[in-house]
C-alpha positions as CSV (number, residue, x, y, z in Angstrom):
1,M,-9.2,5.8,-9.6
2,H,-9.0,9.2,-8.0
3,E,-9.0,7.4,-4.6
4,Y,-5.5,6.3,-5.4
5,D,-4.3,9.3,-7.7
6,V,-2.4,11.0,-4.8
7,T,-0.5,8.1,-3.5
8,L,0.1,6.6,-7.0
9,K,1.5,10.2,-8.3
10,S,3.5,10.5,-5.2
11,V,5.5,6.9,-5.8
12,L,5.4,7.7,-9.7
13,H,7.2,10.8,-9.2
14,R,10.1,9.8,-7.4
15,C,10.4,6.2,-9.7
16,F,10.7,8.5,-12.8
17,A,13.2,10.5,-11.7
18,G,15.3,7.5,-11.1
19,G,14.9,3.9,-10.9
20,V,13.5,0.5,-12.3
21,L,10.6,1.9,-13.8
22,A,12.0,4.9,-15.1
23,L,14.5,2.0,-17.0
24,W,11.6,0.2,-17.8
25,A,9.6,3.1,-19.7
26,G,12.6,4.4,-21.1
27,I,12.6,7.7,-19.7
28,S,14.0,9.7,-16.7
29,I,12.0,13.0,-15.4
30,T,14.6,15.7,-14.2
31,R,11.8,18.4,-14.1
32,W,8.1,18.0,-13.5
33,H,5.4,20.9,-14.4
34,N,2.5,22.1,-13.1
35,A,0.2,20.1,-14.9
36,E,-3.1,22.2,-15.2
37,L,-4.0,22.8,-18.9
38,P,-6.1,25.3,-20.9
39,E,-9.7,24.5,-22.4
40,V,-9.3,20.3,-21.3
41,R,-12.6,18.8,-20.2
42,T,-10.7,17.2,-17.7
43,R,-8.4,20.1,-16.9
44,R,-5.0,18.6,-15.4
45,A,-3.2,15.8,-17.0
46,D,-1.7,13.1,-14.1
47,L,1.5,13.9,-14.4
48,L,3.4,15.9,-16.5
49,G,7.6,16.3,-16.9
50,E,10.5,16.7,-18.9
51,D,13.7,14.7,-19.5
52,S,17.5,15.8,-19.7
53,A,17.1,16.1,-23.7
54,R,14.3,18.8,-23.0
55,R,11.4,16.7,-24.1
56,L,8.1,16.6,-22.3
57,I,7.0,13.7,-20.8
58,H,3.1,13.2,-20.3
59,I,2.2,10.2,-18.5
60,E,-1.6,9.8,-17.8
61,L,-2.5,6.9,-15.2
62,Q,-6.1,4.6,-15.7
63,S,-7.5,1.6,-13.8
64,R,-10.1,0.6,-16.0
65,N,-10.9,0.7,-20.1
66,D,-12.0,3.5,-21.5
67,D,-13.3,3.6,-24.8
68,D,-13.0,7.3,-25.1
69,M,-9.3,7.3,-23.7
70,A,-7.4,7.7,-27.5
71,L,-9.8,11.2,-27.8
72,R,-8.8,12.3,-24.2
73,M,-4.8,11.7,-25.1
74,A,-5.4,13.4,-28.2
75,E,-6.9,16.6,-26.2
76,Y,-4.2,16.4,-23.8
77,A,-1.6,16.5,-26.9
78,L,-3.1,19.7,-27.9
79,A,-3.7,21.6,-25.2
80,I,-0.1,20.7,-23.7
81,Y,1.4,21.7,-27.3
82,R,-1.0,25.2,-27.0
83,K,0.9,25.8,-23.7
84,F,4.0,24.9,-24.0
85,R,4.6,25.1,-27.7
86,K,5.8,21.5,-27.9
87,W,4.5,18.2,-28.5
88,P,4.9,15.4,-25.7
89,I,5.7,11.8,-26.1
90,Q,2.4,10.3,-24.1
91,I,2.0,7.5,-22.0
92,V,-0.6,5.9,-20.6
93,L,0.4,3.6,-17.4
94,Y,-2.9,1.2,-16.8
95,V,-3.0,0.0,-13.4
96,G,-6.2,-2.1,-13.6
97,N,-7.0,-5.6,-13.2
98,E,-9.1,-6.3,-16.1
99,R,-7.4,-7.3,-19.7
100,L,-6.0,-3.9,-21.1
101,R,-8.3,-3.4,-24.5
102,M,-7.9,0.6,-25.3
103,R,-7.2,1.6,-28.5
104,R,-3.6,3.4,-28.9
105,T,-4.4,5.2,-32.2
106,L,-6.8,7.9,-33.2
107,G,-7.2,8.7,-37.0
108,G,-9.1,10.6,-39.8
109,P,-8.9,11.7,-43.5
110,G,-5.2,12.5,-43.7
111,W,-4.1,12.2,-40.0
112,T,-3.4,9.7,-37.3
113,Y,-2.5,10.2,-33.9
114,R,-0.6,7.6,-31.7
115,F,0.5,7.3,-27.9
116,R,1.5,4.4,-26.3
117,I,-0.6,2.7,-23.5
118,A,1.6,0.3,-21.1
119,D,-0.1,-2.2,-18.4
120,I,2.1,-1.9,-14.8
121,R,1.9,-6.3,-14.9
122,E,4.0,-6.0,-18.0
123,V,7.0,-5.2,-15.3
124,D,8.2,-8.0,-13.6
125,S,7.8,-7.8,-9.8
126,A,11.4,-9.4,-9.1
127,V,13.0,-6.9,-11.0
128,L,11.5,-3.9,-9.0
129,L,12.1,-6.1,-5.7
130,R,16.0,-6.6,-6.7
131,S,16.3,-2.6,-6.7
132,N,17.6,-0.4,-4.2
133,N,14.9,2.1,-4.3
134,L,12.1,1.4,-2.2
135,D,9.6,3.5,-3.9
136,D,10.2,0.5,-6.7
137,N,10.0,-2.0,-4.2
138,I,6.4,-0.7,-3.2
139,L,5.1,-0.8,-6.9
140,A,6.0,-4.8,-7.1
141,I,2.3,-4.5,-5.1
142,L,1.1,-4.0,-9.1
143,A,3.4,-5.4,-10.9
144,G,3.3,-8.8,-12.8
145,G,4.1,-12.1,-10.6
146,D,2.2,-15.3,-10.1
147,D,3.0,-15.3,-6.0
148,R,1.4,-12.5,-4.4
149,R,2.4,-13.3,-1.0
150,K,5.8,-14.0,-1.4
151,I,6.1,-10.4,-3.3
152,T,3.9,-8.8,-0.5
153,R,6.2,-10.4,2.1
154,M,9.4,-8.9,0.2
155,I,8.0,-5.8,-0.1
156,L,7.1,-5.6,3.5
157,R,10.3,-6.7,4.8
158,R,12.0,-4.0,2.3
159,I,10.0,-1.5,4.4
160,D,10.4,-3.0,7.7
161,R,14.4,-2.1,7.4
162,S,13.5,1.4,7.0
163,R,13.3,4.1,9.2
164,G,11.2,7.0,10.6
165,A,9.0,9.0,8.4
166,V,10.1,7.2,5.6
167,R,8.9,3.7,6.9
168,E,5.4,5.2,8.0
169,R,5.2,7.0,4.3
170,A,6.1,3.9,2.5
171,L,3.4,1.8,4.6
172,A,0.5,4.2,4.1
173,E,1.7,4.2,0.4
174,L,2.0,0.4,0.2
175,L,-1.5,-0.3,2.0
176,K,-3.7,2.5,-0.2
177,L,-2.2,1.4,-3.8
178,A,-3.2,-2.6,-2.1
179,G,-6.7,-1.8,-3.0
180,L,-5.9,-1.6,-6.6
181,R,-5.2,-5.2,-6.1
182,G,-8.4,-6.7,-4.1
183,S,-6.8,-9.6,-2.7
184,A,-3.5,-8.0,-1.9
185,G,-5.0,-6.5,0.9
186,I,-6.1,-9.3,2.8
187,I,-2.5,-10.8,2.0
188,I,-1.0,-7.5,3.7
189,K,-3.3,-8.1,6.4
190,E,-2.4,-11.9,7.5
191,E,1.3,-11.0,7.0
192,T,1.9,-8.4,8.8
193,E,0.1,-10.2,11.9
194,R,3.4,-12.3,11.9
195,M,5.7,-9.3,11.4
196,P,7.1,-6.8,14.2
197,I,6.4,-4.3,11.4
198,L,2.6,-4.6,12.7
199,D,3.4,-2.5,15.5
200,D,3.9,1.0,13.2
201,I,1.2,0.0,11.7
202,M,-1.2,-0.4,14.9
203,D,0.7,3.4,16.0
204,H,-0.1,4.8,12.3
205,P,-2.6,7.8,13.1
206,V,-4.5,7.2,10.0
207,I,-4.1,4.0,9.3
208,G,-4.2,2.1,12.9
209,P,-7.7,2.9,13.2
210,E,-8.3,1.3,10.6
211,R,-6.5,-2.0,11.2
212,R,-8.0,-2.4,14.6
213,K,-11.5,-2.6,13.0
214,A,-10.4,-5.3,10.9
215,M,-9.0,-7.0,13.8
216,K,-12.4,-6.6,16.0
217,L,-14.0,-9.1,13.4
218,G,-14.4,-12.2,14.6
219,M,-13.4,-11.2,18.0
220,E,-15.9,-11.5,20.9
221,K,-17.9,-9.0,22.3
222,G,-15.8,-7.0,24.8
223,L,-12.7,-8.6,24.3
224,E,-11.0,-5.5,22.4
225,K,-11.5,-3.2,24.7
226,G,-9.5,-5.5,27.3
227,L,-6.7,-6.4,25.0
228,Q,-6.8,-3.7,22.5
229,R,-3.1,-1.8,23.2
230,G,-1.0,-5.2,23.7
231,R,-2.8,-8.1,21.4
232,Q,-0.3,-8.8,18.7
233,E,-1.7,-11.8,16.9
234,G,0.1,-14.6,16.7
235,R,2.7,-13.1,18.9
236,T,2.6,-15.3,22.1
237,E,5.2,-13.3,24.0
238,G,3.0,-9.9,23.6
239,E,0.0,-11.9,24.4
240,R,1.5,-12.7,27.8
241,Q,2.5,-9.6,29.0
242,T,-0.8,-7.7,28.1
243,L,-2.5,-10.8,30.4
244,I,-0.2,-9.9,32.9
245,R,-0.6,-5.6,32.8
246,L,-4.6,-6.6,32.7
247,A,-4.5,-8.6,35.9
248,T,-2.3,-6.7,37.5
249,K,-4.5,-3.7,36.8
250,R,-7.7,-5.4,37.9
251,F,-6.6,-7.8,41.0
252,G,-3.1,-5.9,42.2
253,K,0.5,-6.9,42.2
254,L,0.4,-10.6,41.3
255,P,2.2,-13.0,43.6
256,V,4.8,-15.6,42.6
257,W,2.6,-18.3,41.9
258,A,0.5,-16.3,39.5
259,R,3.3,-15.0,37.6
260,E,4.8,-18.6,37.5
261,R,1.5,-19.7,35.7
262,L,1.7,-16.8,33.2
263,D,4.9,-17.2,32.5
264,S,4.5,-21.2,31.6
265,A,1.5,-20.6,29.9
266,G,1.3,-21.3,25.9
267,K,-0.4,-19.5,23.5
268,K,-3.8,-21.9,23.5
269,K,-3.9,-21.3,27.6
270,L,-3.6,-17.5,27.0
271,D,-6.2,-17.2,24.9
272,R,-8.8,-18.9,27.6
273,L,-7.3,-16.5,30.2
274,S,-8.1,-13.6,28.1
275,I,-11.6,-14.1,28.0
276,R,-11.8,-15.5,31.2
277,L,-10.3,-12.1,32.4
278,L,-13.2,-10.5,31.3
279,T,-15.8,-12.3,34.1
280,A,-13.3,-13.3,36.5
281,S,-13.8,-12.0,40.1
282,S,-10.2,-13.2,41.4
283,L,-6.8,-14.5,40.6
284,E,-7.8,-18.1,41.9
285,E,-10.7,-17.8,39.5
286,L,-8.7,-16.6,36.2
287,L,-6.1,-19.1,36.8
288,G,-7.8,-21.8,38.0
289,S,-7.8,-25.0,35.7
């Protein structure tokens, strides 16, 4: 879970300050606290804030079932009370793939402790996607819904309509959270190949190199270097312009007849020419039948 913590906490910080998820959970955080706690085994709560009524809200993120979750939450409750002298409202937000089966209570002679557990799949992704809040839209990748491809496509379209740093951040967060839903990463890969948003992914300093590694799978050895900058899978015009630039660099300014052949070539022919370019010694050899 730790590899997704930073991203998920960042998105939830914004969502619980207002948006569909805040309405679903019945809480709206107006102030976040330092989550460092005294004398707790894990030492830090995931999210700790307070609402407009000054009630403390403790949200713990969990990606797998834990038989000791109730004990951990009780320890957090005591530590939070020790620090703030107020009892928190506690929620475990489950983002895992397995069926949720953690206990919500802990008790002994004369006492009972209870907290709330919510599976994020209880949230309808359609509701999150209707929100004007981009953070709600991103969380739809984890929410409930049967048509994962449709959900992913709609999230990408929402991100595509954003701009600048917001767009870059949203892309990075979506790709990170997709790791919690194994098949989602594959769907994102396939859908981005059909959308202009692919350009931003390829240019992203962290995501770009990983995306390029994935794109190299299945390609013939050496083809990636020649086509790396211009290749945009499934986009014929992008491949055509790449081939023109590479052919010009190798053979010099292209004559009219060569440009005409390249301009009229379809996708399948462009694919064949891209491979032939690696070994062709002349334009005639490259553009022959």
